[in-house]
C-alpha positions in Angstrom: 176.0 141.1 -58.2 177.6 144.1 -60.0 180.6 143.8 -62.3 183.6 146.2 -62.5 186.0 146.0 -65.4 189.5 147.2 -64.5 191.4 148.5 -67.4 194.2 146.0 -68.2 197.3 147.5 -66.7 199.6 145.6 -69.1 198.1 147.8 -71.9 199.6 151.0 -70.5 203.3 150.3 -71.2 202.5 149.4 -74.8 199.6 151.7 -75.3 200.4 153.0 -78.8 200.6 149.4 -80.1 198.0 147.9 -77.8 195.2 150.4 -78.6 195.1 149.8 -82.4 193.7 153.3 -82.8 191.0 152.9 -80.1 190.6 155.6 -77.3 189.9 155.1 -73.7 186.4 156.4 -74.5 186.0 153.6 -77.1 187.1 151.0 -74.5 184.8 152.3 -71.8 181.9 152.4 -74.2 182.5 148.8 -75.2 182.6 147.8 -71.5 179.3 149.6 -70.9 177.6 148.0 -73.9 178.7 144.6 -72.7 176.7 145.1 -69.5 179.4 145.9 -67.0 178.4 148.3 -64.2 181.8 150.1 -63.7 185.1 150.9 -65.4 188.1 151.4 -63.2 191.7 152.6 -63.2 194.6 151.9 -60.9 197.3 154.5 -59.9 201.1 154.4 -60.0 202.5 157.9 -61.0 206.2 157.1 -60.6 207.0 153.5 -59.7 210.6 152.2 -59.4 212.2 150.1 -62.0 212.9 147.1 -59.6 209.2 146.9 -58.7 208.2 147.1 -62.3 210.7 144.2 -63.1 209.1 142.0 -60.5 205.4 142.2 -61.4 204.6 145.9 -61.0 202.8 147.9 -63.6 202.4 151.4 -65.1 199.1 153.2 -65.0 197.4 156.2 -66.6 196.6 159.2 -64.4 193.2 158.0 -63.0 191.3 161.4 -63.1 192.5 162.1 -66.7 191.7 158.6 -68.0 188.4 158.2 -66.2 187.3 161.6 -67.6 187.7 160.2 -71.1 185.7 157.1 -70.0 182.9 159.1 -68.4 182.5 161.4 -71.4 182.0 158.4 -73.7 179.5 156.6 -71.6 176.1 157.3 -69.9 175.4 154.5 -67.4 178.5 152.8 -65.9 180.3 154.2 -62.9 183.9 155.2 -63.2 186.1 154.5 -60.2 189.7 154.6 -58.9 190.9 151.2 -57.9 192.8 152.5 -56.1 193.9 156.1 -55.7 196.7 156.4 -53.1 195.6 159.3 -51.0 199.0 160.2 -49.6 200.4 161.0 -53.0 198.7 164.4 -53.1 197.1 167.1 -51.1 193.6 166.0 -50.0 192.3 169.3 -51.5 193.6 168.4 -54.9 191.9 165.0 -54.6 188.7 166.6 -53.4 188.7 169.0 -56.4 189.3 166.2 -58.9 186.7 163.9 -57.3 184.1 166.6 -57.2 184.8 167.6 -60.8 184.6 164.1 -62.1 181.4 163.3 -60.1 179.7 166.4 -61.3 180.7 166.1 -65.0 179.9 162.4 -65.1 176.4 162.9 -63.8 177.2 161.5 -60.3 178.9 158.3 -61.6 182.2 158.5 -59.8 183.4 156.2 -57.0 186.5 157.1 -55.1 188.4 153.9 -54.3 191.3 154.8 -52.1 193.9 153.3 -49.8 197.0 154.0 -47.7 199.4 152.5 -50.3 202.3 150.2 -49.8 205.1 151.1 -52.3 207.6 153.0 -50.1 209.9 153.9 -53.0 207.0 155.6 -54.8 206.1 157.6 -51.7 209.8 158.7 -51.5 210.0 159.7 -55.1 206.9 161.9 -54.7 208.0 163.5 -51.5 205.1 161.8 -49.6 205.1 160.6 -46.0 205.2 156.8 -46.0 205.5 156.4 -42.3 202.3 158.4 -41.4 200.3 157.3 -44.5 197.5 155.7 -42.5 196.9 158.6 -40.2 197.1 161.0 -43.1 194.5 159.0 -45.0 192.1 159.2 -42.1 192.4 162.9 -42.0 192.3 163.2 -45.8 188.9 161.5 -45.8 187.6 164.1 -43.3 189.2 166.9 -45.4 187.5 165.6 -48.6 184.1 165.6 -47.1 184.6 169.1 -45.6 185.6 170.5 -48.9 182.7 168.8 -50.7 180.3 170.2 -48.0 181.8 173.7 -48.3 182.9 173.9 -44.6 186.3 174.3 -42.9 188.3 171.2 -41.9 189.8 171.4 -38.4 192.6 168.9 -38.3 196.3 168.8 -37.3 197.7 168.2 -40.8 195.2 169.6 -43.2 193.3 172.1 -41.1 192.5 175.3 -43.0 189.8 178.0 -42.8 188.5 180.6 -45.1 188.7 178.6 -48.3 186.0 177.3 -50.7 186.0 174.9 -53.6 183.2 175.2 -56.2 181.4 173.7 -57.8 180.5 170.9 -55.3 180.0 167.3 -56.4 176.7 166.3 -57.8 176.3 163.3 -55.4 174.9 164.5 -52.0 177.7 164.2 -49.4 180.2 163.6 -52.2 181.1 160.5 -54.2 181.1 157.1 -52.5 184.4 156.3 -50.8 185.6 152.7 -50.9 188.6 151.6 -49.0 191.2 149.1 -50.3 193.2 146.9 -48.0 192.9 143.9 -45.6 194.3 145.2 -42.4 192.5 146.3 -39.2 192.9 150.0 -40.1 191.2 149.5 -43.5 188.4 147.6 -41.9 188.0 150.3 -39.3 187.6 152.9 -42.0 184.9 150.8 -43.7 183.1 150.4 -40.4 183.3 154.1 -39.3 183.5 156.4 -42.3 183.6 154.8 -45.8 180.9 153.4 -48.0 182.6 150.3 -49.5 185.5 148.0 -49.1 188.0 146.4 -51.6 189.8 143.6 -49.8 192.4 141.8 -51.8 193.2 138.2 -52.3 196.7 137.7 -50.9 198.9 134.6 -50.4 201.3 134.7 -47.5 204.1 135.8 -49.9 202.0 138.5 -51.5 200.8 139.7 -48.1 204.4 140.2 -47.0 205.1 142.3 -50.1 202.0 144.5 -49.8 201.9 144.6 -46.0 198.4 143.1 -46.0 196.9 140.3 -44.1 196.7 137.0 -46.0 193.4 136.3 -47.6 193.2 132.9 -49.4 189.7 131.5 -49.4 186.0 132.5 -49.6 185.2 131.4 -46.0 187.8 133.8 -44.6 186.5 136.6 -46.9 183.0 135.9 -45.7 184.0 136.0 -42.1 185.8 139.3 -42.6 182.8 140.9 -44.4 180.3 139.6 -41.7 182.5 141.1 -39.0 182.7 144.5 -40.8 178.9 144.6 -41.5 178.1 143.6 -37.9 180.2 146.5 -36.6 178.5 148.8 -39.1 175.1 147.7 -37.9 176.1 148.6 -34.4 176.7 152.1 -35.6 173.3 152.1 -37.4 175.1 151.9 -40.8 173.9 149.5 -43.5 176.0 146.8 -45.1 179.0 148.0 -47.1 179.5 147.5 -50.8 182.3 145.0 -51.2 184.3 144.7 -54.4 186.6 141.7 -54.9 188.9 140.4 -57.5 188.2 136.6 -57.5 190.7 134.2 -56.1 190.6 132.6 -59.6 192.1 135.7 -61.2 195.5 134.1 -61.6 194.0 132.2 -64.5 193.8 135.5 -66.4 197.5 135.9 -66.6 197.8 133.8 -69.7 195.7 136.3 -71.6 192.9 133.8 -72.2 189.7 134.4 -70.2 188.3 130.9 -70.9 189.8 129.1 -67.9 189.0 132.0 -65.6 185.3 132.1 -66.5 185.0 128.4 -66.3 186.5 128.4 -62.8 184.8 131.5 -61.4 181.2 131.1 -62.8 180.3 128.2 -60.4 181.6 130.3 -57.4 179.6 133.4 -58.1 176.8 132.4 -55.7 179.5 131.6 -53.0 181.0 135.1 -53.4 177.5 136.6 -53.1 176.8 134.5 -50.1 180.0 135.8 -48.5 178.8 139.4 -48.9 180.6 140.4 -52.1 178.4 142.9 -54.0 180.9 143.7 -56.8 183.2 141.4 -58.8 186.2 143.1 -60.3 187.9 141.6 -63.3 191.1 142.8 -65.0 191.7 140.9 -68.2 195.3 140.5 -69.5 194.4 141.2 -73.1 197.4 141.6 -75.4 195.7 144.1 -77.8 192.4 145.9 -78.2 191.2 143.2 -80.6 191.9 140.6 -77.9 190.2 142.9 -75.3 187.0 143.0 -77.4 187.0 139.2 -77.5 187.7 139.0 -73.8 184.9 141.4 -72.9 182.4 139.5 -74.9 183.4 136.2 -73.2 183.4 137.7 -69.7 180.0 139.3 -70.2 178.4 136.2 -71.7 179.7 133.8 -69.0 179.5 136.0 -65.9 177.0 138.9 -66.4 174.6 137.2 -68.7 175.0 133.6 -67.4 
C-alpha cells in the first residue's frame, strides 16, 4: 500500500495565519520525511460563494504549488487530485505537466476528471455540457503533444506545432481518472493508468453527479470489473487511490479517531484492489499539521 497526503484544503483560505511561516516546500518535505509516497493538490480556480458556504473549498493553483513541493523533495510523487481538464486548453495542461514531470525528475502524476461544478465552468468560459467528450479528446491531445506528434481531433486537432522539452517519463506522466461513473471507468479501462473513485453517499452523489459508493464490498466489485476489462485489453491492473470511508472522522481536526478506525481496515482496502490510500487532514495550523502527520505516519505507514 502506498500513501498520498492531500494538502489540507481548509488551510488555503487562512494561509497567512495557518502556515506559521512555513512554505509549501517545508510542508512537502515534512510529508516526505514521514514516509508518505505522494503529496497532492486539488483545483478550484474560481468557485462560487454559495458552493463555498456549503462545504466547498479554495485551492492553490496545482502546478504552481506542486512545483514548490517538488523542488523541496527528492522521493515523493507530486500529483493533481484532481485537475479539471475542461478548465483550460489541453495544450496548456500538456505543457505544465511535461514541465513539472521533467523538472521533478519524473515524479508527477496527472490526476484528472471531467468536473462537476457548473458555476465554475461558466465563470471560466468552459463548456460544462460537453466536458466528458472534451476530456476524452484532451487525453489524446496531451499524449500527442508529449510524443511530439500532431493530434487529429474534432475539437483540438492541430498540425505543425511542437512543445519542447518533452516530459522525462516515457509516454508522459501517469494519468489517473477521478470519478465513479461509467465514463470514468471506461477511461481507466481504455486509456488511463490509474483510478480515483470517491466515497459518496446518496446525497453527495446527487451533488457531484457521481454514482453512490458507500462500502468496501462495492468498491472491490468496481475495481475487479475495471481490472478484468483491462486484462481483456492486455493491460495490467490499474493503480487505485481512495480516500477511506472513515475520512469523515478527520473533520474535527483530530486524526486519532480516524487512524483507530481505518487501521484495521487497511487489509480490506488492499484486498479490494486499492493500491494508494489518500488522506487529507483537517489540521487547523502548521503546528497541528506536524502533529497530525506524525500520528498518521506512525499508525498507518509504520504500523
